C-alpha positions as CSV (number, residue, x, y, z in Angstrom):
1,M,-24.2,24.5,2.7
2,G,-27.2,22.8,1.1
3,S,-28.5,23.5,-2.4
4,T,-30.9,26.2,-1.1
5,G,-28.2,27.9,1.0
6,E,-29.1,26.4,4.4
7,T,-26.4,25.0,6.6
8,V,-26.2,21.2,6.5
9,E,-25.2,19.6,9.8
10,V,-22.2,17.4,10.1
11,S,-23.2,13.8,10.8
12,I,-19.7,12.3,11.3
13,E,-16.2,13.8,11.4
14,V,-13.3,11.5,10.9
15,F,-10.4,13.8,12.0
16,P,-8.3,14.8,10.1
17,Y,-9.5,13.1,7.0
18,L,-13.1,13.9,6.1
19,R,-16.6,14.9,7.2
20,V,-19.9,13.3,6.4
21,Y,-23.0,15.6,6.4
22,K,-26.5,14.6,7.3
23,D,-27.6,14.8,3.7
24,G,-25.0,12.1,2.8
25,T,-22.4,14.4,1.3
26,V,-18.8,13.4,1.9
27,E,-16.2,16.3,2.2
28,R,-12.6,15.1,2.1
29,L,-10.2,17.4,3.9
30,A,-7.0,15.7,2.8
31,G,-5.7,13.6,-0.1
32,T,-7.7,15.4,-2.7
33,E,-4.9,17.0,-4.8
34,V,-4.0,15.4,-8.1
35,V,-1.2,15.6,-10.7
36,P,-1.2,14.1,-14.1
37,A,0.9,11.2,-15.2
38,G,3.8,11.8,-17.7
39,L,7.5,12.3,-17.7
40,D,9.0,13.4,-14.4
41,P,11.7,16.0,-15.2
42,E,13.7,15.2,-12.1
43,T,13.9,11.4,-12.3
44,L,13.1,11.0,-16.0
45,V,10.6,8.3,-14.9
46,L,7.6,7.8,-17.3
47,S,4.1,7.2,-16.0
48,K,0.6,6.7,-17.4
49,D,-2.9,6.0,-16.2
50,I,-4.9,3.0,-17.3
51,V,-8.3,1.6,-16.4
52,I,-8.1,-2.0,-15.2
53,V,-11.8,-2.9,-14.5
54,P,-14.1,-0.6,-16.5
55,E,-17.2,-2.0,-14.6
56,T,-15.9,-0.6,-11.2
57,G,-13.6,2.1,-12.3
58,V,-10.6,0.5,-10.7
59,S,-7.5,1.9,-12.3
60,A,-3.7,2.2,-12.0
61,R,-0.9,4.5,-12.6
62,I,2.0,2.6,-14.2
63,Y,5.6,3.8,-13.9
64,R,8.7,2.8,-15.8
65,P,12.3,4.1,-15.8
66,N,13.3,6.0,-18.9
67,N,16.8,4.6,-19.1
68,N,18.1,4.4,-22.6
69,S,21.3,2.7,-21.4
70,K,19.4,-0.3,-20.1
71,E,19.9,-3.4,-22.3
72,S,16.8,-4.1,-24.2
73,D,16.6,-7.7,-23.1
74,Q,16.8,-7.0,-19.4
75,N,13.4,-7.3,-17.9
76,L,12.8,-5.5,-14.6
77,P,11.3,-6.4,-11.2
78,L,7.6,-5.4,-10.8
79,V,6.3,-3.6,-7.8
80,V,2.5,-3.6,-7.2
81,Y,1.9,-0.6,-4.9
82,F,-1.0,0.2,-2.6
83,H,-1.3,3.7,-1.3
84,G,-2.3,4.6,2.2
85,G,-4.9,7.0,3.6
86,A,-6.8,4.9,6.1
87,F,-8.9,3.4,3.3
88,C,-10.8,6.7,2.9
89,I,-8.6,9.3,1.3
90,S,-5.9,9.8,-1.4
91,S,-5.4,8.3,-4.8
92,T,-2.7,7.3,-7.2
93,A,-2.7,10.8,-8.6
94,D,-1.9,12.4,-5.2
95,P,1.2,14.6,-5.9
96,K,2.9,13.3,-2.7
97,Y,2.6,9.7,-3.7
98,H,3.5,10.5,-7.3
99,A,6.7,12.2,-6.3
100,S,7.7,9.4,-3.9
101,L,7.0,6.6,-6.4
102,N,8.9,8.4,-9.1
103,N,11.9,8.3,-6.7
104,L,11.4,4.7,-5.9
105,V,11.1,3.6,-9.6
106,A,14.3,5.6,-10.4
107,E,16.2,4.2,-7.5
108,A,15.2,0.6,-7.7
109,N,14.9,0.4,-11.6
110,V,11.5,-1.3,-11.5
111,I,8.2,-1.3,-13.3
112,L,5.6,-0.1,-10.8
113,V,1.8,-0.5,-10.8
114,S,0.1,1.8,-8.3
115,V,-3.5,0.7,-7.7
116,N,-6.3,3.2,-7.5
117,Y,-8.9,1.3,-5.3
118,R,-12.3,2.7,-4.3
119,L,-12.6,4.4,-0.9
120,A,-14.8,4.3,2.1
121,P,-17.4,5.5,3.1
122,E,-18.9,5.4,-0.4
123,F,-17.3,1.9,-0.8
124,P,-16.9,0.4,2.6
125,L,-14.4,-2.4,3.3
126,P,-13.7,-5.0,2.1
127,I,-14.3,-3.4,-1.3
128,A,-10.7,-1.9,-1.4
129,F,-9.3,-5.5,-0.9
130,E,-11.5,-6.8,-3.7
131,D,-10.4,-3.9,-6.0
132,C,-6.7,-4.6,-5.3
133,W,-7.3,-8.3,-5.8
134,A,-8.8,-7.6,-9.2
135,A,-5.7,-5.5,-10.0
136,I,-3.4,-8.4,-9.1
137,Q,-5.4,-10.8,-11.2
138,W,-5.0,-8.4,-14.1
139,V,-1.2,-8.3,-13.5
140,A,-1.1,-12.1,-13.4
141,S,-2.9,-12.3,-16.7
142,H,0.2,-11.0,-18.4
143,V,2.6,-13.6,-17.0
144,N,2.2,-16.0,-19.9
145,G,1.3,-13.4,-22.4
146,D,-2.3,-14.2,-21.7
147,G,-3.6,-10.6,-21.1
148,G,-6.9,-11.4,-22.7
149,D,-8.1,-9.2,-25.6
150,N,-5.6,-6.7,-27.1
151,H,-7.3,-3.8,-25.3
152,D,-6.6,-5.6,-21.9
153,R,-2.9,-6.0,-22.4
154,E,-0.4,-3.6,-21.1
155,A,2.9,-3.4,-23.2
156,W,5.0,-2.2,-20.3
157,L,4.1,-5.3,-18.4
158,E,4.3,-7.8,-21.3
159,E,7.6,-6.4,-22.7
160,C,9.5,-5.1,-19.6
161,V,8.7,-7.2,-16.5
162,D,10.5,-10.1,-15.0
163,F,7.6,-12.0,-13.5
164,E,10.0,-14.0,-11.3
165,K,10.6,-10.8,-9.3
166,V,7.2,-9.5,-8.2
167,F,6.8,-7.5,-5.0
168,L,3.8,-6.1,-3.1
169,V,4.5,-2.8,-1.4
170,G,2.3,-0.4,0.5
171,D,2.4,2.2,3.2
172,S,-0.1,2.5,6.1
173,A,-3.4,1.0,4.9
174,G,-1.6,-0.2,1.8
175,S,0.6,-2.5,4.0
176,S,-2.5,-4.2,5.3
177,L,-3.6,-4.7,1.7
178,A,-0.2,-6.2,0.7
179,H,-0.2,-8.6,3.7
180,H,-3.7,-10.0,3.0
181,L,-3.3,-10.2,-0.7
182,S,-0.1,-12.2,-0.5
183,F,-2.1,-15.0,1.2
184,R,-4.8,-14.7,-1.4
185,V,-2.3,-15.1,-4.2
186,K,-0.6,-18.1,-2.6
187,N,-3.9,-19.9,-1.9
188,S,-5.5,-19.3,-5.3
189,D,-5.1,-20.3,-8.9
190,T,-3.5,-16.9,-9.5
191,G,-0.6,-18.2,-7.4
192,R,0.2,-20.7,-10.1
193,D,1.2,-17.9,-12.5
194,L,2.2,-15.2,-10.1
195,K,4.8,-15.7,-7.3
196,I,5.2,-12.9,-4.8
197,C,8.9,-12.6,-4.0
198,G,8.6,-10.1,-1.2
199,I,6.4,-7.6,0.7
200,G,7.4,-4.1,1.7
201,M,5.4,-2.6,4.6
202,I,6.0,1.1,5.4
203,N,4.4,2.2,8.7
204,P,1.9,-0.7,8.4
205,Y,-1.7,0.0,9.5
206,F,-2.4,-2.9,11.9
207,W,-4.5,-2.3,14.9
208,G,-6.4,-4.0,17.7
209,K,-9.0,-3.5,20.4
210,D,-6.6,-3.8,23.3
211,P,-3.8,-1.2,23.5
212,I,-0.1,-2.2,23.4
213,G,3.1,-0.2,23.8
214,V,2.7,3.5,23.4
215,E,-1.0,3.1,22.8
216,V,-1.5,2.4,26.5
217,S,-0.5,5.9,27.6
218,D,-1.6,7.8,24.4
219,E,-5.3,7.4,24.9
220,L,-6.2,10.3,22.6
221,R,-4.5,8.8,19.5
222,K,-5.7,5.3,20.4
223,K,-9.3,6.5,20.3
224,M,-8.6,8.5,17.1
225,V,-7.3,5.4,15.2
226,D,-10.1,3.3,16.7
227,S,-12.6,5.8,15.1
228,W,-10.8,5.6,11.7
229,W,-11.2,1.8,11.5
230,M,-14.7,1.7,12.8
231,F,-15.7,4.3,10.2
232,V,-14.4,2.3,7.2
233,C,-15.3,-1.2,8.4
234,T,-18.5,-1.8,10.3
235,S,-18.0,-5.5,11.0
236,E,-19.0,-7.0,14.4
237,E,-15.3,-7.7,15.2
238,G,-14.5,-3.9,15.3
239,C,-10.8,-3.2,15.8
240,D,-10.1,-7.0,16.1
241,D,-11.4,-7.7,12.6
242,P,-8.8,-9.9,10.9
243,L,-8.4,-7.3,8.1
244,I,-6.8,-5.0,10.6
245,N,-5.5,-7.3,13.4
246,P,-3.4,-10.1,11.9
247,F,-3.0,-11.8,15.3
248,V,-6.6,-12.6,16.2
249,D,-8.5,-15.9,15.7
250,G,-9.6,-16.0,12.1
251,A,-6.6,-14.3,10.7
252,P,-4.4,-16.3,8.5
253,S,-1.4,-17.8,10.3
254,L,1.8,-15.8,9.6
255,D,3.8,-19.0,9.0
256,G,1.9,-19.3,5.7
257,L,2.7,-15.8,4.5
258,G,2.9,-15.9,0.7
259,C,6.3,-14.6,-0.1
260,D,10.1,-15.2,0.5
261,K,11.0,-12.0,2.3
262,V,9.5,-9.1,4.1
263,F,10.7,-5.5,4.9
264,V,8.9,-3.7,7.7
265,V,9.5,0.1,8.3
266,V,8.4,1.7,11.6
267,A,8.8,5.3,12.7
268,E,9.6,6.3,16.3
269,K,6.8,8.9,16.7
270,D,4.1,6.9,14.9
271,I,1.2,5.6,17.0
272,L,1.2,2.5,14.8
273,R,4.9,1.7,15.5
274,D,4.4,-1.0,18.1
275,R,2.0,-2.9,15.8
276,G,4.7,-2.9,13.2
277,R,7.3,-4.1,15.7
278,L,4.9,-6.8,16.9
279,Y,4.2,-8.0,13.3
280,Y,8.0,-8.3,12.7
281,K,8.5,-10.2,15.9
282,K,5.6,-12.6,15.5
283,L,6.6,-13.2,11.8
284,V,10.2,-14.2,12.5
285,N,9.0,-16.4,15.4
286,S,6.1,-18.0,13.5
287,G,8.0,-20.7,11.7
288,W,7.7,-18.9,8.4
289,A,10.5,-20.0,6.1
290,G,11.3,-16.5,4.6
291,K,13.7,-13.7,5.6
292,A,12.5,-10.5,7.4
293,E,14.1,-7.2,8.2
294,I,12.9,-4.2,10.1
295,M,14.0,-0.5,9.7
296,E,13.3,1.8,12.6
297,V,13.4,5.5,11.7
298,E,14.1,7.8,14.6
299,D,12.4,11.2,15.3
300,E,9.8,10.7,12.5
301,D,6.1,10.1,12.4
302,H,3.7,8.2,10.2
303,V,4.5,8.1,6.4
304,F,7.0,11.0,6.8
305,H,8.6,10.0,3.5
306,I,5.3,10.7,1.7
307,F,4.7,14.1,3.3
308,D,8.2,15.2,2.3
309,H,10.1,13.0,-0.1
310,T,13.1,15.4,-0.2
311,T,14.5,14.8,3.4
312,D,17.6,12.7,3.9
313,K,15.6,10.1,5.9
314,A,13.0,9.8,3.2
315,K,15.7,9.3,0.6
316,S,17.4,6.7,2.9
317,L,14.1,4.8,3.2
318,I,13.7,4.7,-0.5
319,K,17.3,3.5,-1.0
320,R,16.7,0.8,1.6
321,L,13.5,-0.3,-0.1
322,A,15.2,-0.4,-3.4
323,S,18.0,-2.5,-2.0
324,F,15.4,-4.9,-0.5
325,I,13.8,-5.3,-3.9
326,N,17.1,-5.9,-5.7
327,Q,19.1,-8.0,-3.1
328,D,18.6,-11.3,-1.4
329,N,20.1,-10.5,2.0
330,A,18.1,-9.3,5.0
331,F,19.2,-7.5,8.1
332,T,17.9,-5.2,10.9
333,F,19.1,-1.7,11.3
334,T,18.1,1.8,12.5
335,V,18.6,5.2,10.8
């Protein structure tokens, strides 16, 4: 309804995420719930919210295990996490993400920075990529104790992190962010201070104009995902923009991926599953010198572990991701 009570027509509906009305109002239909940071009573993980870039409002929710038995001189791996939501919904305060990340931090015994980037359509792509890049640069500023002015420094990073063990992890759209940002770290001055050990990609949101695998027969969902991408990114390349299709001309070559190991998770019922499989296959055959593993989860759909973090398969995924972070070996398996 408009301010005078009249009905405002819907201009664009991006099912099932949001509506845009003709007066420019954006109504999000999912990913709007929020929970505060603090002490999680189940995992005893601590979290707090901080502003990273005051000028843009880019912020983060930082997590740390509350483990008094941990030796004080034992610094922990760092996970920089990028949430999903098709680049247009959700946040670091989403209760589903908050619960899942509490579990990951407790299981893996890591410090975790969950980045709250700005969303389309108010902030169309590539703004989310730039926001996450700013967050990584902020993290890197702590490597040599050079966090800038005192108000820019974060004690949990300076005092608790082993910067030789930094990982980029994301689900869905967050996987695309992790993929691209690993190249950017490697090819920039930031890479001199910050080395990315590994990337975790859960149900990665990669796509393309031409259908592959299950997309060929599932025309309805193919068109739906097409519409999601075209809504958040209005480039001339469409669904073959290198930001979403890592195999097209103009995309960075996979053999130059900026990390030592990669963990890809796909779900059997996910329309994106064949893109994740293809990414894994092309990566291991690219000449890239790292190690890769893929986990295929049967009878589950996209980001099932976020929608319900209490299931056995969700717990298994978190355990496997924690193992990937803390171990050197890589292998392929199915659950």
